[in-house]
N, C-alpha and C positions, 0 to 999 in steps of 0.2 A: 442276532440274539439280543433281546432288549436288556438293558441294564436294570438291575433291581436295587433300588435305593430305599433305605429306611430313614425316617426322620423321627427322632425322639423328642417329644414335646411334653410340657408340664402345664397343668392348670394351676394358676397362682392367684393370690389376692391382688387386686388392682394396685400397682405401685404408684399410680398417679392420684390415688385417694389421699386426702390430707393426713399427714402423719398424726395429727391430734386425734383422728378417729380410730386409730389402732390402739388396742388395749393389750396388756400383758397379764395373763393369768399366772401369777407366780407360783401358786400351789400346784397347778397342772404343768407348769413350765412350758407354756405355749403362747403364741400370739393369737389374739382373737381379732379376726377381720371385722371391718366396719359392717354393721347390720344394714341390709338393703343395698349394699354395693356388690354388683355381680363380679365374679372372678374373670380373669382374662387368660389368654395363652401367653406364657412367658415370652417377652419381647425378643430375646436372643434366639428362641426356638423358631420364631417367625422368620428371622434372618436365615436360619438353617433351611427352612422350607423354601425360601426364595432361592437359596443356592441350589437346592435340588431341582427346582423348576427351571432355572437357567441351564442346568446340565441337560435336562430333558429337551428344552428348546434347541440347544446346540446340537443335539443328536437327532433332530427332526422328529421328536416325539417318541423315539425308540427307547423309552425308559418307563419303568413302573415305580411310582412313589407310594410307599406305605407309611402312614403316620402311626406311631406307636406311643401309647401313653398309659401310665398306671396311676391309680389314685383311689381314695375312698368313695368318691361320688363325683359324677361329671355333670356339668351343665351342657347339654347337647348343642345348643346354639353357640356356645363358646368353643368347645373342643372340636367342632366341625369347621372352624375357620380355615385351617390348612386345606380341607377338602374344597371349600369354596374358592380358594386361591388357585386350585388346579391339581391337587394331589389326587391319587386314584382310590386309595382305600384307607380305612381307619381301623386300627387294632387297639382294643381297650382291655386292660386288666383292672377290674373294679372290685374292691373288697374293703369293708370298714377297717380291717387291720392294716391297710396301706396308708393310713393317716400318720403324719409326723415320722416318716421313715428317715433313718440316717442314710448317708450316701452308700455305705456298704450294702445295706438291704435293698436300696433302690437298684443298684447295679445287679444284684442277684436276680431280682424279678425281671428287669429289662432284658438281661442276657438270656434268661429262660424263654421269655416271650419271643425274642428275636429268633432263637434257635427253632422254636416250634413253628413260627410263621414261615420259615424257609431260609434258604441260603441267600444272603444279600451281598451285592458287590461293594456297596458303600453305605456306611452308617453316618449320618450327620446329626450333630447335637448343637444346641446353643452353647456359647462359651461358659455360661453359668445361669442359674435360676435367680430371679429377682427377689425371692423370699428369703433365702439364706446366703446367697452369693458365695457358695463354697467352691464351685468349679471342680468338684471331685469326680462327678459321674462319668464324663467322657473318658478320663484317664482310667478309671476303674473298669469301665465297660470294655475298653481295648484290652486290658489285662485279662479280664474274664473270658473274652472271646479269643485271646491269643492272636491279635492282629495288630498292625502298626497303628499309631495314633499321631495325628498332626493337629496342633492347637492354634487358636487365634487366627483363623482363616479370614482373609478379606476377599479372596477369589479362589474358586474351586473349579477345576477342569478335570475331566476324565480323558486320558490320552492313551497313546500306544494301543489303539484298537480295543479300548476298554480294559486294558491290563493294568494301568497305573493311574494314580491321581496326582495332579500337579496343583500345589497350593501356594498362594502368596500369603505369608504369615505377617501380621501386623507387629511391628517392633516400635519401641519408644523413639527410635531415631531413623525409621524408614521401614523397609520390609525385606523379607527373606523368601526366596523361592525354593521349595523342596518338592521332591517326588517320593511317593511310596507305592509299593505294589498293592493291588487289591486282592482280597477285601481289606478295608481299613476303616478306622473311625476318624472323623474330622470334626473339630468343634469350630463353630462359625461365630465371628464377632460382628458388631454393628458396622464396622468399616466396610462391610460388603455393600452397603447401600440400603435404601428403604425397601421393605417388602412391598410387593404389588398389592393393590387393592382388589378384593374380590369383586367380580363382575356379577351383574344380575343373573346371567346365565349360570355362572359358577355357583351362586347361592342356591338357585333352584336345583341344580344337579346334586349339590351337597345335601339338600333336604331329602332327596329321594334315596340316597345311599345309606344303607344300614351298616353300623360298625360290626366288625368281627369281635366277639367278646370271648375272653378266656378267663377261666377261674384259676385260683391258686392251686387247687387240687390237680388240675390238668397239667400244671407246670411242675408238679412234684415238689411243691413248696408248702411248708406248714408255717403257722404263725411263730412257732419256736425258732424257725430258721431265720426270722427277721428280727431277732433280739438285738438291741442296740450294742454296737461294739465300743461305743464311748459313753461315759456317764456325764450327763448334763447336771452340773452342780446347782446352777442358779440362772434364771432368766429374768432380767429386770430392766427397767428404764433407768439409766444413770441419773443420779442427782447432781445438779450443778450447784456449786457453792462459790460465791464471790466475796472477796474481802478487799477493802480499799484502805490503804495507810498513807496519809499525807506526810511528806517529809518537808519540814520547814527549816530554813536557815536565815542567817542575817543578810545574806545576799546570794546570788546565783552560785558563786563558787563554793560558799559554805553549804548550800543545799546539795550541790553535787557531791561534796565530800561525805556528807551524812548519808546520802543515798547509797554511795559506794560501800560505806561501812555496813549499812543495813542489809544490802544484797549479799555481802560477804558473810554476815552472821547467818543469813538464811541459806547459805551455801549455794547461792545462785550464780556466783562468780568466784 
């Protein structure tokens, strides 16, 4: 019986665009992406896709990989990249109200979409998204689905005849090997290695594949269900202020004493 693997991906503004081209709309409390710069698939999500493809390769192709994404609008050439890498199908939940979702609301929609798409043995996510860098969704998704969660994976294997997942977790001073029963959620980090490049054959195959689209109403979710759980007070670009004070003395020793006094007055020492 083939493994069923879901990979959750997100379309994000290109993080490689110059920081100076991003603007903050303080009134709307949102970041305005650079005009004319196409979005990309979140980089960590491509690592999750690569992890799924490696599992499929290790099992002789006996795995089905479904890519699941939610958002207000999709650029098909962008969101189909995991298909061109070798994934089997694409599931999209597209609705204008899905813009600027907080993590709790994202989890709610993703969990509903995954349940409707079927029973998955393994759900892979990127460790975090490059737009907000929160890393909340994989943990929340595991809680919503009531399955184990393993984070910061640098290697993912399905073992015990498809009953368990073995994960090497990246740590600051090495790595940790853990196992969990399936189904489970695993968040994948960039230590996994570079994702494979789409082949021409893969690109052509992805062009022919049509995504499975789901509406919020089909998932039993209303816009009211996605109300923010947190209140964003202010979103702004921090202002930098610099001040220079020259400490002069009769000689180096005198300058040192005066500097120490000044630092103590400023409560820095």
